[in-house]
Structure formats: structure tokens, C-alpha cells
C-alpha positions as CSV (number, residue, x, y, z in Angstrom):
1,M,5.1,-13.9,-11.4
2,F,1.4,-13.2,-11.0
3,L,-0.5,-11.4,-13.7
4,L,-3.9,-9.6,-13.3
5,P,-6.7,-10.7,-15.6
6,D,-6.7,-8.4,-18.6
7,I,-10.1,-6.8,-17.7
8,V,-8.7,-5.6,-14.4
9,K,-5.4,-4.5,-15.9
10,E,-7.1,-2.5,-18.6
11,R,-9.2,-0.7,-16.0
12,L,-6.1,0.3,-14.0
13,E,-4.3,1.5,-17.1
14,K,-7.1,4.0,-17.6
15,V,-6.4,5.7,-14.3
16,K,-4.9,9.1,-15.0
17,N,-4.9,10.6,-11.5
18,Y,-5.5,9.6,-7.9
19,R,-5.7,10.9,-4.4
20,V,-5.1,9.6,-0.8
21,Y,-7.5,10.4,1.9
22,F,-7.5,8.7,5.3
23,G,-10.3,10.8,7.0
24,E,-13.9,10.1,7.6
25,P,-16.2,10.0,4.5
26,V,-17.5,13.5,3.8
27,R,-20.1,14.9,1.3
28,E,-17.4,16.8,-0.7
29,M,-16.0,13.5,-1.8
30,R,-19.1,12.8,-4.0
31,E,-19.0,16.4,-5.3
32,D,-15.4,16.0,-6.4
33,A,-15.7,12.4,-7.6
34,K,-15.8,13.3,-11.3
35,K,-12.2,14.8,-11.0
36,I,-10.7,11.6,-9.4
37,D,-10.0,8.3,-11.1
38,M,-8.7,6.4,-8.1
39,L,-8.9,7.0,-4.3
40,I,-6.9,5.4,-1.6
41,V,-8.8,5.4,1.8
42,D,-8.9,3.8,5.2
43,P,-11.4,0.9,4.7
44,Y,-12.2,0.7,8.4
45,L,-14.1,4.0,8.1
46,Y,-16.4,3.0,5.2
47,T,-19.5,0.9,5.0
48,K,-20.3,-1.3,1.9
49,K,-23.0,1.3,1.0
50,Q,-20.6,4.2,1.1
51,V,-18.1,2.3,-1.1
52,S,-20.8,1.5,-3.6
53,E,-22.0,5.1,-3.7
54,L,-18.5,6.4,-4.5
55,Q,-17.9,3.7,-7.1
56,K,-21.1,4.8,-8.9
57,Q,-19.4,8.1,-9.5
58,G,-16.7,6.3,-11.4
59,I,-14.0,6.1,-8.7
60,L,-11.8,3.1,-8.1
61,L,-11.5,2.6,-4.4
62,I,-8.4,1.1,-2.8
63,G,-8.4,0.2,0.8
64,S,-5.2,0.6,2.9
65,I,-4.3,-2.0,5.5
66,N,-1.2,-1.8,7.8
67,I,0.3,-5.4,7.9
68,I,3.2,-4.6,10.2
69,E,1.3,-2.8,13.0
70,M,-1.6,-4.4,14.8
71,P,-4.5,-4.0,12.3
72,Y,-7.5,-4.4,14.5
73,K,-7.2,-3.7,18.2
74,E,-10.8,-4.5,19.1
75,H,-10.1,-8.3,18.6
76,L,-7.1,-8.7,20.9
77,E,-8.3,-12.1,22.0
78,D,-7.8,-13.4,18.4
79,Y,-4.0,-12.9,18.6
80,E,-1.6,-15.7,19.7
81,E,1.8,-15.1,21.2
82,E,3.6,-16.1,17.9
83,D,1.7,-13.3,16.1
84,Y,3.8,-10.6,17.9
85,Y,7.3,-9.6,17.1
86,I,9.4,-10.3,20.2
87,E,12.7,-8.4,20.9
88,E,14.7,-9.3,24.0
89,G,11.7,-11.1,25.4
90,E,9.3,-8.2,25.0
91,K,6.6,-7.0,22.5
92,V,7.6,-3.9,20.5
93,L,5.3,-1.0,20.8
94,M,5.2,1.7,18.1
95,L,4.9,4.9,20.2
96,D,3.3,7.1,17.4
97,T,0.4,4.7,16.9
98,A,0.3,2.8,20.2
99,S,0.3,-0.5,18.1
100,Y,2.5,-3.5,18.5
101,V,4.8,-4.6,15.7
102,M,3.5,-7.9,14.4
103,N,5.3,-11.0,13.2
104,L,4.8,-11.8,9.5
105,P,6.5,-15.2,9.6
106,S,3.6,-16.4,11.8
107,P,1.1,-18.5,9.8
108,H,-1.6,-17.7,12.3
109,Y,-1.0,-13.9,11.9
110,R,-1.1,-14.2,8.1
111,Y,-4.4,-16.1,8.5
112,L,-5.8,-13.2,10.6
113,L,-4.6,-10.7,7.9
114,M,-6.4,-12.8,5.3
115,K,-9.6,-12.6,7.4
116,E,-9.1,-8.9,7.6
117,I,-8.9,-8.5,3.9
118,S,-12.1,-10.5,3.5
119,E,-14.0,-8.4,6.0
120,Q,-12.6,-4.9,5.1
121,I,-11.8,-5.2,1.4
122,I,-13.7,-8.0,-0.3
123,K,-17.1,-7.9,1.6
124,K,-17.2,-4.1,1.3
125,G,-16.5,-4.2,-2.4
126,F,-13.3,-2.3,-2.7
127,N,-11.5,-2.4,-6.1
128,G,-8.1,-3.1,-4.6
129,V,-5.9,-3.2,-1.5
130,L,-2.8,-1.2,-0.4
131,F,-0.5,-2.9,2.1
132,V,1.5,-0.5,4.2
133,G,4.3,-1.2,6.7
134,E,8.0,-0.7,6.1
135,I,9.8,-3.9,6.9
136,N,13.1,-2.5,5.7
137,E,13.0,0.5,8.1
138,I,11.8,-1.3,11.2
139,W,14.5,-4.0,10.9
140,Q,17.1,-2.0,9.1
141,G,19.8,-2.7,11.7
142,N,19.0,-6.4,12.0
143,R,19.7,-8.2,8.7
144,K,18.8,-11.7,9.9
145,E,15.4,-10.6,11.2
146,Q,14.8,-8.4,8.1
147,L,15.3,-11.5,5.9
148,K,13.0,-13.5,8.1
149,Q,10.2,-10.9,8.0
150,E,10.6,-10.5,4.2
151,K,10.2,-14.2,3.7
152,G,6.9,-14.0,5.6
153,Y,5.9,-10.9,3.7
154,F,6.4,-12.6,0.3
155,S,4.5,-15.7,1.5
156,F,1.6,-13.4,2.5
157,L,1.5,-11.6,-0.8
158,R,1.4,-15.0,-2.7
159,Q,-1.4,-16.1,-0.4
160,V,-3.4,-13.0,-1.2
161,K,-2.9,-13.2,-4.9
162,N,-3.8,-16.9,-5.0
163,R,-7.0,-16.4,-3.1
164,F,-8.1,-13.1,-4.5
165,K,-7.0,-13.4,-8.1
166,M,-9.1,-10.4,-9.4
167,L,-7.8,-8.1,-6.6
168,P,-5.1,-5.5,-7.5
169,I,-2.4,-5.4,-4.9
170,F,-0.5,-2.2,-4.1
171,V,2.3,-1.9,-1.6
172,Q,4.1,1.0,0.1
173,W,7.4,1.6,-1.6
174,N,10.6,3.1,-0.3
175,P,14.2,3.2,-1.5
176,Y,15.1,0.1,0.5
177,C,12.4,-2.2,-0.9
178,K,13.7,-5.3,-2.7
179,Y,13.3,-5.8,-6.4
180,D,11.6,-9.1,-5.6
181,T,8.7,-7.2,-4.1
182,L,7.6,-6.1,-7.6
183,F,7.0,-9.7,-8.7
184,H,4.2,-10.0,-6.2
185,V,2.3,-6.8,-6.8
186,D,0.4,-4.8,-9.4
187,G,1.2,-1.3,-8.1
188,I,3.3,0.6,-5.7
189,V,2.8,3.9,-3.7
190,W,6.0,5.9,-3.4
191,E,5.7,8.5,-0.7
192,Y,8.0,11.5,-0.5
193,F,8.8,11.4,-4.2
194,Q,11.2,14.3,-4.8
195,F,13.3,14.9,-8.0
196,D,16.2,16.5,-6.1
197,D,16.6,13.3,-4.0
198,F,17.6,11.4,-7.1
199,L,20.6,13.7,-7.5
200,E,21.6,13.7,-3.8
201,F,20.9,10.2,-2.5
202,P,22.2,7.1,-4.3
203,E,19.6,4.8,-2.7
204,E,16.8,6.9,-4.2
205,L,18.3,6.7,-7.7
206,N,18.8,2.9,-7.3
207,A,15.2,2.5,-6.3
208,L,14.1,4.5,-9.4
209,R,16.3,2.3,-11.6
210,T,14.8,-0.8,-10.0
211,I,11.3,0.3,-10.9
212,Y,12.3,1.4,-14.3
213,R,14.0,-1.9,-15.1
214,Y,11.0,-3.9,-14.0
215,K,8.4,-1.6,-15.6
216,K,10.0,-2.0,-19.0
217,D,8.8,-5.6,-19.4
218,N,5.9,-5.8,-16.9
219,F,2.7,-4.0,-16.0
220,L,3.3,-1.9,-12.8
221,M,1.2,1.0,-11.7
222,V,3.5,3.5,-10.0
223,C,1.7,6.1,-7.7
224,T,4.0,8.8,-6.4
225,I,3.2,11.2,-3.6
226,A,5.0,14.6,-3.2
227,M,4.8,16.4,0.2
228,V,6.5,19.5,-1.2
229,K,5.4,21.3,-4.3
230,S,7.8,20.8,-7.1
231,I,7.2,21.3,-10.9
232,K,10.4,19.3,-11.6
233,S,9.1,16.3,-9.5
234,E,5.7,16.4,-11.3
235,E,7.2,16.6,-14.8
236,F,9.7,13.9,-14.1
237,A,7.1,11.5,-12.7
238,K,4.8,12.0,-15.7
239,R,7.7,11.6,-18.1
240,M,8.5,8.2,-16.4
241,G,4.9,7.2,-16.8
242,F,4.1,7.5,-13.1
243,L,1.0,8.9,-11.5
244,Y,1.7,12.0,-9.5
245,Y,-0.2,13.3,-6.4
246,Q,0.8,16.3,-4.2
247,E,-0.5,16.3,-0.7
248,N,-0.9,20.0,0.4
249,H,-2.2,19.6,3.9
250,D,-2.8,16.3,5.7
251,F,-4.1,12.9,4.5
252,R,-7.0,13.3,6.9
253,D,-8.1,16.6,5.4
254,W,-10.3,16.5,2.3
């Protein structure tokens, strides 16, 4: 298991609230900065100077990178055939984003992802990184391929932690994520967190138990996102020691 240096861990433990915003930087961000401890953003939209200006206001900035869908389309010439996930002889296109599904077992693709972290996260001075991309959903009906992609995923997380030891790693969480995922990260972001789901869906309750079991003995920052207003969900999250954030409109609207 990887442990963050105490100085980084102590800073994360001081975070009492956070927000997610994937739109372009706007002036209002600096005006509201004193109310926000941590902010998750799209790093591709920010310059090193903009990152520094927000950090001076006391905000921890976490940059989000999608590791399953093609992360940077302007460098298509850098990709090799093995970097794409191939199904029945064809590349798989995600219609909602017009991005191809990538192949995490490919060492070359993981190398490109490491370069992307260096360029978009490290050089710009972000305080941490969030990896998004739901392996369990994309390959839910193909257990063999799911295990293959998970192996590549865990290998990638180990690479990141070994190279960037002071960089907090967050990952997107869903009810189908493996317990082993938690051994490779410092925090999770649980979208669509809803109290009533724990009463209705066994997989949601099992996911909660998984996190609770791990969190009893290890440091883990749990960031929940509610898409529907619910006092029960907010109170429950706080009682569990989770951060709670309610998105009222759209992640691209400040």
C-alpha cells in the first residue's frame, strides 16, 4: 500500500468542503475562493499562472484526466495501434464524447498518460489528480476483458504513485469498483451519492461497506456528489466522515 507523506496527508485532512467545475476559468472563481477548500477542474483549460492565482487564495486544485477515453486528440500521431481497445477488429468510439476507448494494458499508452500527467498536472502546479473512466461499466458484460483492463489500471496507478510520490491520487468511484482500487489511491469521488439508493440497491450498500471497511484503518478522502437535493444524503455523508457536494445545475456552470 502507498502512503502519502504526512505533510500532504495533513493538508488533505484540513479540507472541509469542495466543488467540481469543468468550465472555463471565470472571474467569479477568485471572488468565491475563500468559501472553497478544494476545487476539481479540467486542467486542459488552465495555464500555470491561473493555477497559481487560485492557489494563492487558499484553494487546493485537483486536475481531472480521463484515462479510458482518448485524453488528447490533437496528438493522434503519438498513438500506436496497441493503444486502442479493439473489439471485433474495430476501434470502439464513445458516441457522447466522440473519443475512442483506450487500452490500459498497453505499456505505450500508459507511457503517454504519464506524459500527460507531467504536462497537464505537474508542470502547471496542480495539487493532485483525479482519474476518471469507468472500467467496470464499459466492460461489465465481458469479465475476461474487464480483468485485463483492471490489471493495466492498477499497474498505471502504481506507476503514478512511484513517480509522483507527493501527488495525491483521486479516482472516480462507483458501486462496481473493486476493493483493491483503494490500496492505490488517496481519495475517491463518488458521483450520484444518494441515501435512498443504499436502501434499494444492494450493490450501493456493498460499495459503502467496502469504503467504510477500508477507511477504518487507512487514510481515504471520500468526496461525494449529489445530483438531487437531499438532506438525508448530506447528513448521512457527513456522519460517515465524507465530504458532500451538491451539483445544482451543470459541472460547466459556475
